[in-house]
LUMRORO-773192 format. One line per 8 residues: number of its first residue (from 1); their letters; for each residue x, y, z of C-alpha. Coordinates in Angstrom, 3 decimals. Layout:
BEGIN
NUM = a = X:Y:Z | ... .
//
This chain:
BEGIN
1 = maifhtai = -133.650:-23.788:21.550 | -131.994:-20.584:20.411 | -130.967:-18.204:23.173 | -130.138:-14.501:23.269 | -126.843:-13.362:24.750 | -125.048:-10.077:24.074 | -122.172:-8.774:26.204 | -120.154:-5.610:25.566 .
9 = ktfsrgng = -116.839:-4.756:27.198 | -113.746:-2.625:26.580 | -109.977:-3.178:26.691 | -107.932:-0.500:28.450 | -104.208:0.097:28.282 | -104.407:1.305:31.858 | -105.402:-2.231:32.905 | -102.478:-3.753:31.067 .
17 = qsavaaaa = -104.662:-4.920:28.176 | -103.713:-4.862:24.513 | -105.845:-4.856:21.370 | -103.164:-6.910:19.596 | -103.185:-9.582:22.306 | -106.991:-9.678:22.366 | -107.175:-10.046:18.573 | -104.538:-12.800:18.544 .
25 = yrggllla = -106.265:-14.775:21.294 | -109.765:-14.548:19.827 | -108.655:-15.262:16.278 | -106.088:-17.960:17.037 | -103.417:-15.874:15.283 | -99.758:-14.877:15.568 | -99.663:-11.078:15.916 | -96.806:-8.762:16.856 .
33 = dfltgqqh = -97.224:-5.703:19.075 | -94.822:-3.117:17.641 | -95.182:-0.851:20.684 | -93.866:-3.464:23.107 | -92.009:-5.763:20.724 | -93.986:-8.723:22.104 | -95.374:-11.496:19.920 | -98.710:-13.101:20.760 .
41 = dyrrrsgv = -98.907:-16.616:19.323 | -102.224:-18.448:19.699 | -102.057:-20.484:16.499 | -102.408:-23.733:18.442 | -105.583:-22.631:20.166 | -108.556:-24.883:19.485 | -112.183:-23.849:19.052 | -111.691:-21.033:16.515 .
49 = vetfclap = -113.980:-21.791:13.573 | -113.386:-18.709:11.420 | -111.894:-15.207:11.654 | -112.456:-12.320:9.244 | -112.225:-8.502:9.253 | -114.711:-5.897:8.049 | -114.266:-2.160:7.505 | -116.099:0.688:5.724 .
57 = pdapdwal = -115.798:0.640:1.895 | -113.431:3.636:1.822 | -111.073:2.242:4.481 | -107.479:1.368:3.536 | -106.737:-2.193:2.444 | -104.663:-2.865:5.578 | -107.847:-2.535:7.676 | -108.779:-6.041:6.533 .
65 = lpgelwav = -105.496:-7.571:7.771 | -105.453:-8.310:11.520 | -101.641:-8.092:11.689 | -101.715:-4.473:10.501 | -105.134:-3.351:11.712 | -104.491:-3.755:15.430 | -100.926:-2.548:15.317 | -102.138:0.704:13.763 .
73 = aeaaerrk = -105.064:0.860:16.192 | -102.652:0.632:19.148 | -100.381:3.283:17.636 | -103.357:5.653:17.169 | -103.835:5.838:20.942 | -101.450:8.177:22.806 | -102.722:8.057:26.377 | -101.313:5.496:28.782 .
81 = datvarei = -104.850:4.715:30.012 | -106.495:4.758:26.573 | -109.311:2.391:25.616 | -107.763:0.448:22.747 | -110.601:-1.853:21.651 | -114.237:-2.684:22.278 | -115.719:-6.197:22.147 | -119.266:-7.356:21.493 .
89 = elslphel = -119.772:-11.040:22.289 | -122.851:-12.675:20.781 | -124.386:-16.137:20.928 | -125.118:-17.857:17.608 | -128.085:-20.274:17.287 | -127.038:-23.907:17.387 | -130.019:-24.687:15.134 | -128.063:-23.182:12.208 .
97 = ndeqrahl = -125.156:-24.956:10.528 | -121.603:-23.589:10.402 | -122.119:-21.791:7.092 | -125.365:-20.182:8.218 | -123.777:-19.034:11.487 | -120.910:-17.479:9.519 | -123.430:-15.607:7.332 | -125.241:-14.382:10.440 .
105 = afaiaeal = -122.005:-13.186:12.083 | -121.057:-11.372:8.861 | -124.474:-9.676:8.670 | -124.322:-8.445:12.284 | -120.738:-7.221:11.898 | -121.622:-5.410:8.676 | -124.581:-3.651:10.352 | -122.268:-2.439:13.141 .
113 = vdryqfav = -119.650:-1.212:10.664 | -122.296:0.653:8.662 | -123.591:2.420:11.775 | -120.359:3.268:13.588 | -117.794:3.288:10.738 | -115.181:1.382:12.754 | -113.176:-1.717:11.848 | -114.188:-5.134:13.210 .
121 = qasihspg = -112.502:-8.493:13.564 | -115.096:-11.283:13.888 | -113.929:-14.559:15.433 | -116.449:-17.412:15.505 | -115.851:-19.970:18.263 | -117.208:-23.492:18.620 | -118.871:-24.539:21.909 | -116.567:-25.028:24.862 .
129 = tpdglnhh = -119.314:-26.538:27.021 | -120.230:-30.224:27.341 | -123.698:-29.710:25.806 | -122.157:-28.467:22.534 | -124.656:-25.602:22.166 | -122.584:-22.532:23.047 | -121.742:-21.295:19.547 | -120.691:-17.620:19.722 .
137 = vhllastr = -118.768:-14.886:17.969 | -116.412:-12.221:19.353 | -116.669:-8.915:17.464 | -113.538:-6.960:18.351 | -114.007:-3.363:17.183 | -111.669:-0.375:17.033 | -112.566:2.564:19.261 | -112.034:5.024:16.402 .
145 = rigpggfg = -113.783:5.490:13.091 | -111.724:4.619:10.065 | -111.711:6.348:6.665 | -109.461:6.785:3.641 | -106.781:8.437:5.788 | -106.837:5.813:8.519 | -108.206:6.148:12.051 | -110.018:9.358:12.962 .
153 = ektreldg = -112.326:10.429:15.789 | -113.380:8.271:18.710 | -116.791:6.575:18.835 | -117.809:8.571:21.908 | -121.484:7.626:21.613 | -120.562:4.146:22.828 | -118.625:5.291:25.892 | -121.546:5.354:28.329 .
161 = gvsgksqv = -124.190:7.635:29.766 | -127.605:8.139:28.206 | -126.199:7.908:24.690 | -124.346:4.706:25.481 | -127.476:3.055:26.892 | -129.499:3.913:23.793 | -126.731:2.544:21.548 | -126.546:-0.685:23.547 .
169 = qwiremva = -130.330:-1.027:23.224 | -130.054:-0.531:19.455 | -127.344:-3.196:19.236 | -129.437:-5.688:21.220 | -132.496:-5.055:19.052 | -130.447:-5.293:15.873 | -128.866:-8.591:16.929 | -132.253:-10.098:17.819 .
177 = ettnahle = -133.969:-8.953:14.632 | -131.100:-10.011:12.358 | -130.845:-13.403:14.059 | -134.601:-13.955:13.740 | -134.443:-13.024:10.052 | -131.740:-15.641:9.456 | -133.615:-18.269:11.465 | -136.728:-17.624:9.409 .
185 = aaglavsi = -134.750:-17.672:6.158 | -133.399:-21.079:7.181 | -136.953:-22.352:7.608 | -136.740:-22.665:11.409 | -139.809:-21.898:13.545 | -137.773:-20.474:16.440 | -136.841:-16.950:17.408 | -135.094:-15.023:20.176 .
193 = dhrslaeq = -136.146:-12.026:22.235 | -133.696:-9.381:23.433 | -135.995:-8.175:26.219 | -135.536:-9.250:29.827 | -137.862:-11.833:31.355 | -139.538:-9.089:33.383 | -140.255:-7.043:30.246 | -141.625:-10.076:28.417 .
201 = araasdrg = -143.822:-10.975:31.408 | -145.216:-7.411:31.569 | -145.980:-7.493:27.846 | -147.769:-10.843:28.168 | -149.749:-9.580:31.158 | -150.711:-6.372:29.309 | -152.160:-8.340:26.407 | -154.102:-10.592:28.788 .
209 = delqaaal = -151.982:-13.723:28.389 | -151.656:-14.502:32.082 | -150.510:-18.079:31.455 | -147.492:-16.985:29.448 | -146.828:-14.161:31.896 | -146.691:-16.718:34.690 | -144.290:-18.879:32.684 | -142.040:-15.909:31.963 .
217 = sreptkhl = -141.975:-14.976:35.640 | -139.503:-17.795:36.279 | -136.313:-16.889:38.073 | -133.413:-16.312:35.630 | -130.249:-18.342:36.012 | -126.945:-16.664:36.817 | -124.126:-16.066:34.373 | -121.280:-18.469:35.088 .
225 = gkaatals = -118.305:-16.562:33.719 | -114.978:-17.964:32.602 | -113.830:-19.019:36.087 | -116.873:-21.213:36.755 | -116.756:-22.593:33.225 | -113.093:-23.513:33.662 | -113.936:-25.399:36.865 | -116.698:-27.248:35.025 .
233 = rkgrdgrl = -114.281:-28.413:32.350 | -112.172:-29.936:35.110 | -115.184:-31.719:36.567 | -115.501:-29.415:39.585 | -118.813:-27.568:39.498 | -118.808:-24.507:41.754 | -121.400:-22.620:43.752 | -122.990:-20.974:40.704 .
241 = faeneaie = -123.646:-24.354:39.096 | -125.477:-25.513:42.228 | -127.529:-22.316:42.399 | -128.473:-22.568:38.724 | -129.461:-26.197:39.207 | -131.734:-25.259:42.093 | -133.263:-22.429:40.036 | -133.873:-24.744:37.073 .
249 = tsnaehlv = -135.495:-27.345:39.328 | -137.844:-24.740:40.807 | -138.705:-23.399:37.359 | -139.348:-26.921:36.051 | -141.757:-27.673:38.899 | -143.638:-24.455:38.181 | -143.829:-25.301:34.464 | -145.360:-28.692:35.306 .
257 = fldqeagr = -148.203:-26.805:36.976 | -148.526:-24.494:33.967 | -148.533:-27.534:31.682 | -151.501:-28.941:33.597 | -153.188:-25.542:33.466 | -152.698:-25.332:29.704 | -154.264:-28.779:29.357 | -157.301:-27.644:31.319 .
265 = kglsaasq = -157.748:-24.389:29.435 | -157.072:-25.956:26.056 | -160.455:-27.742:26.122 | -162.486:-24.646:26.840 | -160.516:-21.810:25.322 | -157.829:-21.127:22.814 | -154.747:-23.258:23.309 | -151.924:-21.248:24.888 .
273 = qasaggvk = -148.273:-22.155:24.655 | -146.400:-20.930:27.741 | -142.847:-20.306:26.647 | -140.329:-22.236:28.779 | -137.272:-20.423:27.484 | -138.429:-17.025:26.244 | -138.629:-18.334:22.636 | -141.602:-17.355:20.503 .
281 = rgrsvgaa = -142.382:-19.934:17.835 | -143.590:-19.175:14.374 | -143.034:-15.432:14.683 | -142.610:-13.591:11.415 | -140.266:-10.660:11.138 | -141.719:-7.678:9.370 | -140.280:-4.276:8.597 | -142.484:-2.679:11.228 .
289 = qlapglei = -140.702:-4.693:13.919 | -137.219:-3.452:13.151 | -135.273:-1.040:15.326 | -135.010:2.517:13.988 | -132.376:2.798:11.293 | -131.941:-0.985:11.033 | -131.714:-2.882:7.790 | -131.823:-6.656:8.008 .
297 = rgmlgmrl = -128.759:-8.248:6.441 | -129.169:-11.651:4.891 | -126.918:-14.300:3.462 | -123.381:-13.138:2.742 | -124.221:-9.751:4.184 | -126.597:-8.836:1.341 | -129.895:-7.137:2.091 | -133.120:-9.134:1.849 .
305 = pnlagraq = -135.603:-6.546:0.518 | -138.354:-9.114:0.027 | -137.995:-10.155:3.679 | -137.374:-6.799:5.333 | -139.854:-4.849:3.223 | -142.852:-7.127:3.188 | -145.954:-6.175:5.118 | -146.266:-7.513:8.600 .
313 = ekvgapvp = -148.529:-10.534:8.694 | -151.699:-10.165:10.689 | -151.783:-12.415:13.694 | -155.293:-13.584:14.497 | -156.605:-15.256:17.588 | -154.937:-18.585:18.295 | -156.900:-21.552:16.944 | -158.078:-23.895:19.712 .
321 = lsltehvt = -157.146:-27.553:19.519 | -159.832:-29.816:18.156 | -161.256:-32.619:20.264 | -159.444:-35.149:18.064 | -156.123:-33.406:18.743 | -156.783:-33.526:22.493 | -157.479:-37.247:22.243 | -154.275:-37.783:20.249 .
329 = nalrdlhe = -152.242:-35.874:22.851 | -153.794:-37.944:25.658 | -152.860:-41.181:23.864 | -149.284:-39.905:23.539 | -149.242:-39.131:27.281 | -150.420:-42.661:28.020 | -147.579:-44.014:25.914 | -145.101:-42.036:28.041 .
337 = vararadi = -146.750:-43.379:31.214 | -146.396:-46.942:29.946 | -142.707:-46.390:29.214 | -142.070:-44.918:32.661 | -144.243:-47.376:34.619 | -144.824:-50.663:32.838 | -146.715:-51.983:35.889 | -149.489:-49.399:35.564 .
345 = cvqrvrag = -152.552:-50.632:33.699 | -154.137:-47.968:31.493 | -155.655:-50.218:28.833 | -159.236:-49.326:29.715 | -158.856:-45.582:29.263 | -156.627:-46.130:26.214 | -159.368:-48.184:24.589 | -161.892:-45.508:25.516 .
353 = lewvrdvl = -159.832:-42.753:23.897 | -159.313:-44.836:20.770 | -163.088:-45.470:20.611 | -163.771:-41.726:20.867 | -161.197:-41.029:18.168 | -162.928:-43.471:15.809 | -166.342:-41.977:16.595 | -165.107:-38.432:15.928 .
361 = adsaetpa = -163.698:-39.555:12.599 | -167.182:-40.665:11.476 | -169.408:-38.041:13.143 | -169.331:-34.690:14.885 | -168.777:-34.180:18.601 | -171.504:-33.874:21.244 | -171.538:-32.187:24.671 | -171.394:-35.556:26.420 .
369 = irqwvaka = -168.379:-36.698:24.417 | -166.585:-33.412:25.098 | -167.232:-33.681:28.827 | -165.930:-37.263:28.976 | -162.808:-36.340:26.992 | -162.211:-33.285:29.206 | -162.163:-35.402:32.357 | -160.033:-38.105:30.757 .
377 = virvralr = -157.427:-35.708:29.308 | -156.941:-33.842:32.609 | -156.524:-37.061:34.575 | -154.165:-38.556:31.991 | -151.952:-35.466:32.108 | -151.873:-35.567:35.927 | -150.923:-39.267:35.815 | -148.161:-38.567:33.303 .
385 = naalgrat = -146.645:-35.816:35.449 | -146.729:-38.032:38.539 | -145.113:-40.978:36.733 | -142.349:-38.858:35.201 | -141.746:-37.114:38.541 | -140.480:-40.389:40.011 | -137.957:-40.807:37.198 | -136.827:-37.201:37.610 .
393 = rlialgra = -136.037:-37.770:41.294 | -133.952:-40.840:40.503 | -132.005:-38.991:37.796 | -131.312:-36.112:40.203 | -130.124:-38.601:42.817 | -127.713:-40.234:40.383 | -126.260:-36.881:39.376 | -125.851:-35.780:43.001 .
401 = erlhhial = -124.029:-39.025:43.836 | -121.706:-38.588:40.868 | -120.854:-34.981:41.727 | -120.272:-35.861:45.389 | -117.939:-38.674:44.342 | -115.938:-36.274:42.151 | -115.663:-33.718:44.969 | -114.591:-36.432:47.445 .
409 = qewerfns = -111.922:-37.701:45.045 | -110.592:-34.178:44.560 | -110.460:-33.640:48.338 | -108.602:-36.894:48.924 | -106.222:-36.282:46.025 | -105.253:-32.846:47.328 | -104.617:-34.128:50.863 | -102.518:-36.967:49.467 .
417 = dyppgstc = -100.474:-34.915:46.984 | -100.060:-31.819:49.149 | -99.888:-32.819:52.827 | -99.385:-30.180:55.553 | -95.910:-28.668:55.246 | -95.730:-29.229:51.479 | -93.420:-26.775:49.721 | -95.465:-26.607:46.514 .
425 = ysrpewth = -97.594:-23.735:47.837 | -97.158:-21.033:50.404 | -99.040:-21.558:53.647 | -101.847:-19.066:52.803 | -102.197:-20.472:49.286 | -102.268:-24.069:50.582 | -104.916:-23.137:53.154 | -107.003:-21.356:50.532 .
433 = rrerrmsv = -106.909:-24.301:48.101 | -107.717:-26.817:50.829 | -110.642:-24.751:52.159 | -112.001:-24.333:48.655 | -112.083:-28.093:48.123 | -113.620:-28.591:51.538 | -116.331:-26.047:50.711 | -117.173:-27.830:47.444 .
441 = leqragel = -117.268:-31.188:49.231 | -119.611:-29.836:51.916 | -121.840:-28.307:49.269 | -122.010:-31.581:47.309 | -122.718:-33.475:50.514 | -125.676:-31.187:51.251 | -127.012:-31.607:47.718 | -126.632:-35.379:47.984 .
449 = ekarlrgs = -128.521:-35.456:51.280 | -131.429:-33.530:49.773 | -131.461:-35.743:46.674 | -131.420:-38.864:48.866 | -134.378:-37.581:50.857 | -136.338:-36.945:47.658 | -135.231:-40.274:46.227 | -135.550:-42.325:49.396 .
457 = aealavvd = -137.715:-45.413:49.535 | -140.268:-43.606:51.710 | -140.503:-40.591:49.377 | -140.725:-42.798:46.289 | -143.368:-44.905:48.005 | -145.484:-41.759:48.411 | -144.990:-40.942:44.734 | -145.812:-44.522:43.714 .
465 = advvrraa = -148.955:-44.462:45.841 | -150.010:-41.232:44.143 | -149.369:-42.773:40.719 | -151.390:-45.888:41.595 | -154.221:-43.761:43.002 | -154.383:-41.590:39.891 | -154.273:-44.646:37.639 | -157.109:-46.266:39.601 .
473 = eleampap = -159.239:-43.118:39.337 | -158.562:-43.020:35.622 | -159.451:-46.674:35.091 | -162.606:-46.252:37.201 | -164.051:-43.812:34.692 | -166.971:-45.324:32.764 | -165.922:-46.461:29.316 | -167.379:-44.265:26.564 .
481 = selasqll = -168.531:-47.350:24.669 | -170.742:-48.241:27.633 | -172.317:-44.793:27.452 | -172.687:-44.858:23.668 | -176.394:-44.213:23.745 | -175.971:-41.135:25.984 | -172.928:-39.819:24.150 | -174.242:-40.179:20.623 .
489 = eaplvaee = -177.917:-39.301:21.082 | -177.211:-35.839:22.525 | -177.576:-32.926:20.074 | -174.449:-31.671:18.310 | -172.872:-28.466:19.578 | -170.501:-25.944:18.131 | -169.390:-24.344:21.354 | -167.059:-25.822:23.919 .
497 = vplpalrp = -168.069:-26.789:27.427 | -166.162:-24.673:29.953 | -164.093:-26.474:32.550 | -163.110:-25.388:36.056 | -159.698:-23.772:35.745 | -156.932:-23.391:38.279 | -155.741:-19.864:38.914 | -152.106:-19.650:37.751 .
505 = rpptlh = -149.457:-18.176:39.955 | -149.311:-14.438:39.232 | -146.145:-13.270:37.447 | -143.301:-11.924:39.528 | -142.068:-8.899:37.618 | -138.447:-8.907:38.806 .
//
């Protein structure tokens, strides 16, 4: 699913940073710094998909050439501690193709140039992570406005304080709205939200959607940073990876409960989709939703007046699932149970659901039919979650064993290649590197022990017993065909029969 990520930082000469070096590295270019005489050559760098420059219409032609733009930008700064460039790093949806991501990056860069009148170099990078989803763009911007005469005044409104916070908020809103417009234009029913999880949970709670508020109250994962990502590429996951894994496991267990709760409420009230990743599906972007002063930019940076100017669609109450749809979902759950546990017999309830589906196709529903389906659907969903929980434990155990093996190999390799007294490192550096590997090994050993406890024969036996018990309760239900006279002779109803509902965990507004 599409994610929202926006990070803003600055490059300071006082910290030994250079706008020329930053532009060369992000664009995979060969650029010369005329102030220092140094050449920065990153032409062999992989992962750079595309690099282009944007500037206001009245800017000089050299503002579109990275080799001249950043040399002049460096020369415009006199102070030895001057801020020489500002970077805005954005994630790009992996659901779009390369061309669509390039159009989106162009539209966002053009909106920034229109608002702040600075020059921008946009460098689109391909994912550097194993999952292949981390498409992103680096927007390297000058810290001064540029006009016909070259660089002028500084963009002080972005420096910080109250003004800086409001500008950052505008940028985040603009990025989210522009991205959603491009996702919708591409025909994708996904969107992103620039608000924090706490803000989204409060909004859901205010509108009475407690189920979604509970889902959004999940604990956010921690940003890894370049150091942790570099360790991951070498096969050595650090502390942050372990913490994020624990957070994701806890969130997944909570979402299983919410999934059961949604199944219960779906039979008696409007179906509610609790967002697992902060993504709102099927959301239309209207002009009333845009940030103040924002114009959505579409393909090739052109405006989309028919998209940005149309009236906001009215969103009515969510339509509840029909009884036939609930039966279809239960049959799909039974198929997943059969794939996970071929030894579990669910033919009786499967035949019952298929019989109900055929009856509903020929006639309307009755209170008795709805009550039987309600009990069957809830029990089928509970059986599915129990059966898949066993497979999840085994997968977690396999991953923990693999990571522990990698950490053990790294520990043994270091001790073999760099024994005590080795001259490759100084004594403090050798001690630091050895302790770091020992710490990772101890951490992996602890994770493996926990995974083995959860995946032990005794623990799995408890899970298997629970699966068998739930399957037996499900198969013990009277077949609807046996109760045909009671189910079909009852009067038809238009209203749903309420079911006892669990109380969801209240949202934690962090």
